[in-house]
C-alpha positions in Angstrom: 103.8 88.2 81.4 101.9 91.3 80.6 100.4 93.8 83.1 96.9 92.8 81.9 97.6 89.1 82.8 99.2 90.0 86.1 96.2 92.2 87.0 93.7 89.4 86.1 95.7 86.9 88.2 95.9 89.2 91.1 92.1 89.8 91.1 91.5 86.0 90.8 93.7 85.3 93.9 92.0 88.0 95.9 88.6 86.8 94.8 89.4 83.2 95.9 90.3 84.3 99.4 87.2 86.5 99.6 85.1 83.6 98.5 86.7 81.4 101.2 86.0 84.0 103.8 82.4 84.3 102.7 81.9 80.5 102.8 83.3 80.5 106.3 81.3 83.5 107.4 78.0 82.0 106.2 79.0 78.6 107.4 78.4 76.8 104.1 79.4 73.2 104.7 79.2 70.9 101.7 81.7 68.2 100.9 82.5 69.3 97.4 83.2 72.9 98.5 85.4 71.7 101.3 87.3 69.4 98.9 88.1 72.2 96.5 89.1 74.5 99.3 91.5 72.0 100.7 92.8 71.2 97.2 93.4 74.9 96.1 94.3 76.8 99.2 98.1 75.9 99.4 98.7 76.6 95.7 96.8 79.9 96.0 98.9 80.8 99.1 102.1 80.2 97.2 100.8 82.1 94.2 99.8 85.0 96.4 103.3 85.5 97.5 104.9 84.9 94.1 102.5 87.3 92.3 102.8 89.9 95.0 106.6 90.0 94.4 106.0 90.1 90.6 103.5 92.9 91.0 105.9 95.0 93.0 108.5 94.3 90.4 106.2 95.5 87.6 105.3 98.6 89.6 108.9 99.7 89.4 108.7 99.9 85.6 107.6 103.5 84.6 104.4 103.0 82.6 102.2 102.2 85.6 98.7 101.1 84.9 96.0 102.1 87.5 94.4 98.7 87.5 97.7 97.0 88.2 98.3 99.4 91.1 94.8 98.6 92.5 95.2 94.9 92.1 98.7 94.9 93.8 97.2 97.0 96.6 94.3 94.5 97.1 96.7 91.6 96.9 98.9 93.2 99.5 96.0 93.7 101.9 94.8 90.1 101.2 98.3 88.8 101.9 98.6 90.7 105.2 95.2 89.4 106.3 95.9 85.8 105.2 99.4 85.6 106.7 98.1 87.5 109.8 95.4 84.9 110.3 98.1 82.3 111.0 99.4 84.2 114.1 
């Protein structure tokens, strides 16, 4: 796992949850979209926590890349908002 791959994965996870929020906000209701949301949400929730832990681990290593810092920060905010929506 390189920092580049981790950065891309973090941005994909954050983009997925932003896309879900936008679909819910604009009340887009198609069967195929709902099917993919139901199919992918739990794996993305698990991946969100796993890659947040990996991102924090990679931030401990001295050569820190700015995009990695930004992606981990966005993933942290997204995780707080996602888990906070359950309560």
